[in-house]
C-alpha positions, 0 to 999 in steps of 0.5 A: 923732542921734549925737554927729558931726552934733551938732558941725554946728550952732550953739544959741543960747538966749534966756533962760539959766534953770533951763529953758534951763540944763538944756537947755544942759546936756543938749546939751553932755552928747550932744556939742554943743561948748560953743563953739557954743552962745550964751546970751542972759542979762539977768541978769550973775550968770547969765551969768558962772555959765553961762559959767564952769561950761559954757563957752558964750558968753554976752552982754546983747545977744539979738541978738549970741547969735542972730546965725549960729545954726541953732536959737534956744530960746525960754526966757524967761517968756509975757508976755516973749516978744513984746518978745523975739521983735521985738528980734531978728527982724532977725536971724532975717531974715537966718539963717532958723534952726530957732526953738523955744519952750518958753514956756507958752502962747504960739502959734505964730500969735504968734510967727511974727508976731513973727519975721516971714515965713519963720521955722519955728517949733516949740513945747515943752512941757518939764517940770521933771524935765528938770532931772535929764535925766529931763523929758517933753516934747511938741513940735507943728510946724505942716505945713510943716516939713522933717524935718531941721527937726523933728529938730533941735528934737526932739534938743533936748529929748531930751537932757533925757528923753522926747519925743512929738510932737501933731498939734495945738497945742491939745494943748499946754495938755494937755500942760501940765496933764499933765506941765508941771504933773504934778510938782507933783501927785506932790509933793503927793501924796507931802506929804500921804501923808507928813503922813498918816503922820506923823500916825499915829506915823511921825517926819518924817524916816522919813515923808518918806524913804519918801514920797520913795523910794516916788514915784521907785520907782513912778515907775521902776516904771512907765518900766521897763515896758509903760506899763499904769498900770491894770495895775501899780497891779492888781498892787499891789492884793492883794484884801481887802488894805491896798491895796484899803481905801486905794483904795476910799476915793480911790474914795469921794472921787471921786478920778477926778472931783478930778484931772480938774476939777484938769486941765481947770483947767489946761488952761483957764488955758494957753489964758488965758496965751496969749490974755492974752500971745499976740496978735501986735497987741499 
């Protein structure tokens, strides 16, 4: 979407925390005027911060912020979503905006139930690197949404990184396990690598700096490549060399199985959250 198109709509954010703030900054950087963005935020200090830093409209009243919006982004915790959406449902019914939820686990059917009939709902799963405009986000929309409605939602996430669409809503639970939680896995590996290097004689400062830069550089190499991760790994691995020795230990320890089990646990937890917080009759 070019900048000349961005000025033609109004966005409302319910929740101005880290992820909401990241999306707002991304949209402004892509050309959406701050005056066309409203933020409903319960915490006064956060409202003041957003207004002063970004120049957006802020209010403690979500209904006031949603009034007149073309895109409404739900950026609140899953356990707060039902109450939050029900409170603004009468306003949504008048304007009929595209509603974009970034709350983990909560299904489109539940959100539609809280919004009321006729509201276009899109779900998305961004990840924390969106705060640095390097996010990875997946989106799902049920059949029947117009292309322009899908694009409105997609552009909000594309403002902070890469986007993909999934065909089945259940796939978002896998996305949550992969890219949503994924940064923590990479940080853990880098942390453990640095700890081991310290045990073997490096200073903490040097080990941490090398681990962080290796994490960053590896991601950059993968991003700038054709995406063949197996080939990239093979290119770093010389036969009979140090990398091969380490990878053999990973294989012997069933790292592949450990990773699969971890992602399965995260996926199942996403589905549990949907059941716990998404029952539209609750």
